[in-house]
RODO-2510 file (C-alpha; in nm, 4 decimals, decimal comma):
residues 318
     n   res          X          Y          Z
     1     x     0,0000     0,0000     0,0000
     2     x     0,1519     0,3341    -0,1042
     3     x     0,1702     0,6240     0,1417
     4     x    -0,1280     0,8129    -0,0048
     5     x    -0,3499     0,5057     0,0032
     6     x    -0,2244     0,4283     0,3532
     7     x    -0,3106     0,7769     0,4753
     8     x    -0,6580     0,7462     0,3265
     9     x    -0,7061     0,4087     0,4922
    10     x    -0,5913     0,5418     0,8305
    11     x    -0,8121     0,8508     0,7955
    12     x    -1,1027     0,6210     0,7185
    13     x    -1,0322     0,4190     1,0320
    14     x    -1,0380     0,7370     1,2381
    15     x    -1,3581     0,8649     1,0769
    16     x    -1,5281     0,5306     1,1383
    17     x    -1,4844     0,5878     1,5113
    18     x    -1,5385     0,9645     1,5191
    19     x    -1,8946     0,9522     1,6547
    20     x    -1,7937     0,7198     1,9386
    21     x    -1,5021     0,9444     2,0298
    22     x    -1,7250     1,2529     2,0149
    23     x    -1,9852     1,0932     2,2423
    24     x    -1,7098     1,0061     2,4906
    25     x    -1,5740     1,3614     2,4813
    26     x    -1,9225     1,5097     2,5178
    27     x    -1,9945     1,3071     2,8296
    28     x    -1,6644     1,4153     2,9797
    29     x    -1,6932     1,7842     2,8887
    30     x    -2,0667     1,8523     2,8654
    31     x    -2,0077     2,0713     2,5611
    32     x    -2,0542     1,9637     2,2007
    33     x    -1,8238     2,2371     2,0752
    34     x    -1,5461     2,1376     2,3171
    35     x    -1,6016     1,7717     2,2326
    36     x    -1,5561     1,8425     1,8624
    37     x    -1,2343     2,0323     1,9383
    38     x    -1,1024     1,7421     2,1467
    39     x    -1,1773     1,4922     1,8708
    40     x    -1,0089     1,7127     1,6124
    41     x    -0,7031     1,7393     1,8371
    42     x    -0,7045     1,3598     1,8612
    43     x    -0,7076     1,3397     1,4818
    44     x    -0,3942     1,5555     1,4706
    45     x    -0,2295     1,3197     1,7202
    46     x    -0,3381     1,0256     1,5026
    47     x    -0,1874     1,1823     1,1911
    48     x     0,1414     1,2525     1,3695
    49     x     0,1698     0,9056     1,5255
    50     x     0,3568     0,6058     1,3895
    51     x     0,0335     0,4268     1,3109
    52     x     0,1973     0,1014     1,2104
    53     x     0,2975     0,0553     1,5739
    54     x    -0,0562     0,1102     1,7051
    55     x    -0,1955    -0,2398     1,7560
    56     x    -0,5514    -0,1449     1,8615
    57     x    -0,6497     0,1924     1,7119
    58     x    -0,9791     0,2140     1,9045
    59     x    -0,8029     0,1734     2,2400
    60     x    -0,5262     0,4165     2,1423
    61     x    -0,7728     0,6841     2,0292
    62     x    -0,9918     0,6361     2,3368
    63     x    -0,6882     0,6959     2,5545
    64     x    -0,5881     1,0073     2,3599
    65     x    -0,9374     1,1611     2,3639
    66     x    -0,9918     1,0844     2,7322
    67     x    -0,6660     1,2460     2,8334
    68     x    -0,7231     1,5475     2,6079
    69     x    -1,0578     1,5956     2,7835
    70     x    -0,8966     1,5591     3,1261
    71     x    -0,6442     1,8271     3,0313
    72     x    -0,9344     2,0567     2,9413
    73     x    -1,1212     1,9834     3,2638
    74     x    -0,8092     2,0574     3,4676
    75     x    -0,7219     2,3777     3,2825
    76     x    -0,7437     2,7109     3,4604
    77     x    -0,9879     2,8402     3,2000
    78     x    -1,2263     2,5478     3,2509
    79     x    -1,2130     2,5888     3,6279
    80     x    -1,2970     2,9581     3,5960
    81     x    -1,5852     2,8926     3,3571
    82     x    -1,7324     2,6078     3,5556
    83     x    -1,6991     2,7652     3,8993
    84     x    -1,8312     3,1059     3,7938
    85     x    -2,1844     2,9773     3,8438
    86     x    -2,3063     3,0193     3,4870
    87     x    -2,2155     2,6801     3,3367
    88     x    -2,4774     2,4485     3,1917
    89     x    -2,4320     2,1505     2,9607
    90     x    -2,4952     2,1973     2,5902
    91     x    -2,8275     2,0273     2,5043
    92     x    -2,8502     1,7765     2,2188
    93     x    -3,1600     1,6759     2,0238
    94     x    -3,2678     1,3130     2,0157
    95     x    -3,0893     1,1302     1,7362
    96     x    -2,7711     1,3357     1,7556
    97     x    -2,4839     1,0871     1,7100
    98     x    -2,2886     1,2676     1,9815
    99     x    -2,5319     1,1247     2,2375
   100     x    -2,3634     0,7931     2,1692
   101     x    -2,4591     0,4503     2,3068
   102     x    -2,8102     0,4243     2,4506
   103     x    -2,8686     0,0506     2,4909
   104     x    -2,8785     0,0504     2,8711
   105     x    -3,0321     0,2755     3,1328
   106     x    -2,6851     0,3670     3,2586
   107     x    -2,5776     0,4744     2,9102
   108     x    -2,8875     0,6864     2,8610
   109     x    -2,8653     0,8377     3,2074
   110     x    -2,4982     0,9304     3,1685
   111     x    -2,5869     1,1830     2,8983
   112     x    -2,8872     1,3400     3,0727
   113     x    -2,8539     1,7058     3,1653
   114     x    -2,9148     1,6164     3,5274
   115     x    -2,6210     1,3736     3,5422
   116     x    -2,3950     1,6001     3,3353
   117     x    -2,4636     1,8718     3,5920
   118     x    -2,4020     1,6354     3,8833
   119     x    -2,0740     1,5177     3,7329
   120     x    -1,9419     1,8697     3,7842
   121     x    -1,9122     1,7694     4,1507
   122     x    -1,6719     1,4884     4,0640
   123     x    -1,2984     1,5145     4,0205
   124     x    -1,1801     1,4805     3,6590
   125     x    -1,0555     1,1260     3,7280
   126     x    -1,3815     1,0232     3,8953
   127     x    -1,5723     1,1624     3,6001
   128     x    -1,3538     0,9775     3,3490
   129     x    -1,3781     0,6447     3,5311
   130     x    -1,7552     0,6781     3,5664
   131     x    -1,8063     0,7568     3,1968
   132     x    -1,5707     0,4870     3,0714
   133     x    -1,7290     0,2246     3,2958
   134     x    -2,0988     0,3167     3,2901
   135     x    -2,1372     0,4506     2,9361
   136     x    -1,8763     0,2497     2,7459
   137     x    -1,8487    -0,0673     2,9580
   138     x    -1,4696    -0,0654     2,9863
   139     x    -1,3211    -0,2984     3,2453
   140     x    -1,1101    -0,1617     3,5279
   141     x    -0,7903    -0,3000     3,3742
   142     x    -0,8645    -0,1089     3,0520
   143     x    -0,9570     0,2073     3,2424
   144     x    -0,6377     0,1833     3,4440
   145     x    -0,4358     0,1693     3,1237
   146     x    -0,6239     0,4618     2,9678
   147     x    -0,5808     0,6846     3,2728
   148     x    -0,2413     0,5659     3,3939
   149     x    -0,3704     0,4507     3,7333
   150     x    -0,4019     0,1166     3,9098
   151     x    -0,7057    -0,1094     3,8834
   152     x    -0,7669    -0,0563     4,2531
   153     x    -0,7649     0,3208     4,2062
   154     x    -1,0102     0,2847     3,9184
   155     x    -1,2472     0,0853     4,1384
   156     x    -1,2188     0,3439     4,4160
   157     x    -1,2875     0,6337     4,1777
   158     x    -1,5959     0,4544     4,0438
   159     x    -1,7233     0,3838     4,3947
   160     x    -1,6852     0,7502     4,4941
   161     x    -1,8457     0,8715     4,1722
   162     x    -2,1465     0,6451     4,2130
   163     x    -2,1810     0,7496     4,5765
   164     x    -2,1751     1,1221     4,4930
   165     x    -2,4195     1,0854     4,2052
   166     x    -2,6603     0,8608     4,3937
   167     x    -2,6664     1,0929     4,6942
   168     x    -2,7387     1,3990     4,4802
   169     x    -2,9616     1,2477     4,2105
   170     x    -3,3132     1,3876     4,2018
   171     x    -3,4774     1,1919     3,9203
   172     x    -3,6740     0,8711     3,9653
   173     x    -3,5450     0,6481     3,6884
   174     x    -3,6839     0,6010     3,3407
   175     x    -4,0257     0,7385     3,2474
   176     x    -4,2630     0,6123     2,9820
   177     x    -4,2287     0,8492     2,6820
   178     x    -4,6037     0,8981     2,6403
   179     x    -4,6450     0,9730     3,0107
   180     x    -4,3547     1,2181     2,9968
   181     x    -4,5118     1,4036     2,7070
   182     x    -4,8494     1,4175     2,8814
   183     x    -4,6944     1,5712     3,1943
   184     x    -4,5108     1,8376     2,9939
   185     x    -4,8201     1,9209     2,7881
   186     x    -5,0260     1,9557     3,1062
   187     x    -4,7563     2,1778     3,2543
   188     x    -4,7532     2,3985     2,9441
   189     x    -5,1321     2,4235     2,9353
   190     x    -5,1408     2,5290     3,3003
   191     x    -4,8630     2,7834     3,2462
   192     x    -5,0155     2,9603     2,9469
   193     x    -5,3602     2,9668     3,1083
   194     x    -5,2256     3,1155     3,4309
   195     x    -5,3306     2,8199     3,6496
   196     x    -5,0485     2,8504     3,8994
   197     x    -5,2084     2,6054     4,1439
   198     x    -5,2081     2,3359     3,8756
   199     x    -4,8437     2,4134     3,7961
   200     x    -4,7533     2,3560     4,1588
   201     x    -4,9440     2,0259     4,1597
   202     x    -4,7294     1,9032     3,8700
   203     x    -4,4051     1,9754     4,0599
   204     x    -4,2403     1,7643     4,3283
   205     x    -4,2266     1,9116     4,6763
   206     x    -3,8552     1,9880     4,6337
   207     x    -3,8688     2,0985     4,2696
   208     x    -3,6091     2,3439     4,1404
   209     x    -3,5505     2,5368     3,8202
   210     x    -3,2155     2,6450     3,6776
   211     x    -3,1811     2,8955     3,3946
   212     x    -2,9032     3,0822     3,2165
   213     x    -3,1387     3,3814     3,1915
   214     x    -3,3287     3,5308     2,8996
   215     x    -3,0937     3,5270     2,6074
   216     x    -2,8293     3,3625     2,8213
   217     x    -2,7211     3,6960     2,9610
   218     x    -2,7248     3,6126     3,3317
   219     x    -2,3853     3,6426     3,5002
   220     x    -2,4777     3,3421     3,7142
   221     x    -2,7348     3,0696     3,6814
   222     x    -3,0763     3,1722     3,8065
   223     x    -3,2045     2,9214     4,0607
   224     x    -3,5561     2,8858     4,1970
   225     x    -3,5956     2,6526     4,4921
   226     x    -3,9624     2,5970     4,5744
   227     x    -4,2576     2,4758     4,3657
   228     x    -4,4274     2,8117     4,4157
   229     x    -4,1239     3,0052     4,2892
   230     x    -4,0759     2,7670     3,9977
   231     x    -4,4419     2,8005     3,9014
   232     x    -4,4259     3,1788     3,9259
   233     x    -4,1145     3,2116     3,7112
   234     x    -4,2517     2,9703     3,4499
   235     x    -4,5786     3,1607     3,4348
   236     x    -4,3915     3,4915     3,3987
   237     x    -4,1555     3,3439     3,1408
   238     x    -4,4413     3,2244     2,9208
   239     x    -4,6268     3,5525     2,9364
   240     x    -4,5636     3,7250     2,6002
   241     x    -4,4273     4,0785     2,5944
   242     x    -4,2923     4,3046     2,3221
   243     x    -3,9479     4,2940     2,4855
   244     x    -3,9398     3,9133     2,4668
   245     x    -4,0465     3,9179     2,1027
   246     x    -3,7714     4,1651     2,0184
   247     x    -3,5144     3,9564     2,2053
   248     x    -3,6252     3,6358     2,0314
   249     x    -3,6604     3,7963     1,6888
   250     x    -4,0298     3,7149     1,6726
   251     x    -4,2992     3,5158     1,8490
   252     x    -4,1748     3,1620     1,9173
   253     x    -4,3741     2,8502     1,8401
   254     x    -4,3453     2,5889     2,1146
   255     x    -4,2585     2,2335     2,0102
   256     x    -4,2341     1,9175     2,2139
   257     x    -3,9000     1,7374     2,1744
   258     x    -3,6700     1,4910     2,3453
   259     x    -3,3384     1,6448     2,4481
   260     x    -3,0602     1,4420     2,6129
   261     x    -3,3148     1,1689     2,6663
   262     x    -3,5562     1,3917     2,8587
   263     x    -3,8851     1,5590     2,7618
   264     x    -3,8374     1,9167     2,6526
   265     x    -4,0019     2,2234     2,5076
   266     x    -3,8263     2,4110     2,2283
   267     x    -3,8993     2,7746     2,1543
   268     x    -3,8601     2,8159     1,7787
   269     x    -3,8645     3,1289     1,5636
   270     x    -3,8562     3,0384     1,1961
   271     x    -3,6020     2,7563     1,1845
   272     x    -3,4007     2,8810     1,4820
   273     x    -3,4244     2,7437     1,8364
   274     x    -3,4135     3,0468     2,0659
   275     x    -3,4790     2,8678     2,3928
   276     x    -3,5206     2,5254     2,5465
   277     x    -3,6701     2,3884     2,8660
   278     x    -3,5783     2,0348     2,9730
   279     x    -3,7692     1,8417     3,2386
   280     x    -3,6397     1,5779     3,4824
   281     x    -3,9281     1,3711     3,6148
   282     x    -3,9703     1,1747     3,9356
   283     x    -4,2788     0,9787     4,0419
   284     x    -4,4929     1,1321     3,7700
   285     x    -4,3996     1,4896     3,8534
   286     x    -4,1396     1,7461     3,7486
   287     x    -3,8371     1,7501     3,9792
   288     x    -3,6007     1,9784     3,7876
   289     x    -3,6434     2,2212     3,5021
   290     x    -3,3382     2,3400     3,3058
   291     x    -3,3878     2,6518     3,0946
   292     x    -3,1267     2,7367     2,8301
   293     x    -3,1385     3,0386     2,5996
   294     x    -2,7718     3,1182     2,5300
   295     x    -2,7259     3,1046     2,1491
   296     x    -2,3842     2,9424     2,1864
   297     x    -2,5398     2,6524     2,3794
   298     x    -2,8198     2,6109     2,1264
   299     x    -2,6184     2,6200     1,8029
   300     x    -2,5841     2,2440     1,7519
   301     x    -2,9400     2,1791     1,8665
   302     x    -3,0645     2,4342     1,6113
   303     x    -2,8673     2,2647     1,3328
   304     x    -3,0175     1,9290     1,4297
   305     x    -3,3661     2,0794     1,4527
   306     x    -3,3442     2,2066     1,0955
   307     x    -3,2786     1,8511     0,9766
   308     x    -3,5351     1,6981     1,2117
   309     x    -3,8791     1,5829     1,1017
   310     x    -4,0796     1,8210     1,3151
   311     x    -4,4169     1,7584     1,4730
   312     x    -4,6794     2,0286     1,4717
   313     x    -4,6133     2,2879     1,7439
   314     x    -4,8047     2,2670     2,0690
   315     x    -4,8503     2,6442     2,0539
   316     x    -4,8052     2,8597     1,7448
   317     x    -4,8761     3,1937     1,9084
   318     x    -4,9478     3,3167     2,2597
***
């Protein structure tokens, strides 16, 4: 095989695994844009490597991507961004290949916004071990080799990660898709009709809402800690005003969607998603609501939405 054909073959091998690498990077970083950058950096490493000496390309690339992501998580810039109080994961529309494997509950849960947020409480190594084990089913010997730690350390990191996530988790496991949609539609109907009491009934007793603010302009995440406050802010947020229309570039239509495996409402003007609300459910009620409006966080979701076969909107005008 000549060098040009060899390079094409090796590039093809990399591209065949790109989606898997991107889904790994996304789970580790919580950002599609950062995940794409990490995968592209891995491709540069792949091009520069002596590929004839790489016996198992998938394992080699997994190790490179994981450690590139750990470098990003440990960087001073990442620490500033993530501790400033305004960080939220980048939401992904159902069907996005970056969501990666979804055969088991653990794989699906590992990419939920709720778990991505909770993983911010883990150390970078705990996060890496948890993702490699729960989402990609690597054994501890393989994880130890990827991360340069012992098998015992890998087991300890996984134990601590599971403990932290279990203690802080608010959701109640998987929810039937039709039931999830019904709850969100009832919530929307109550909100637009001003039935605050019904909104409160649809929330758990310890429900919270987190938002990056209208247009993503808040310096810190806005947090609302009681069902009454959540209901009030949702009702106010869905009340149309001229200022909101100007900010959104028009009057949004509201569509039901599935985002990161959870029921969601998308606020769409034309073919552009200008806002999203994702719901974590527990025992048939809403436990957490994540509101995202920052254009930078919605860019990939908007691209996917334009290619998506869209259902009729739940609301076309308010």
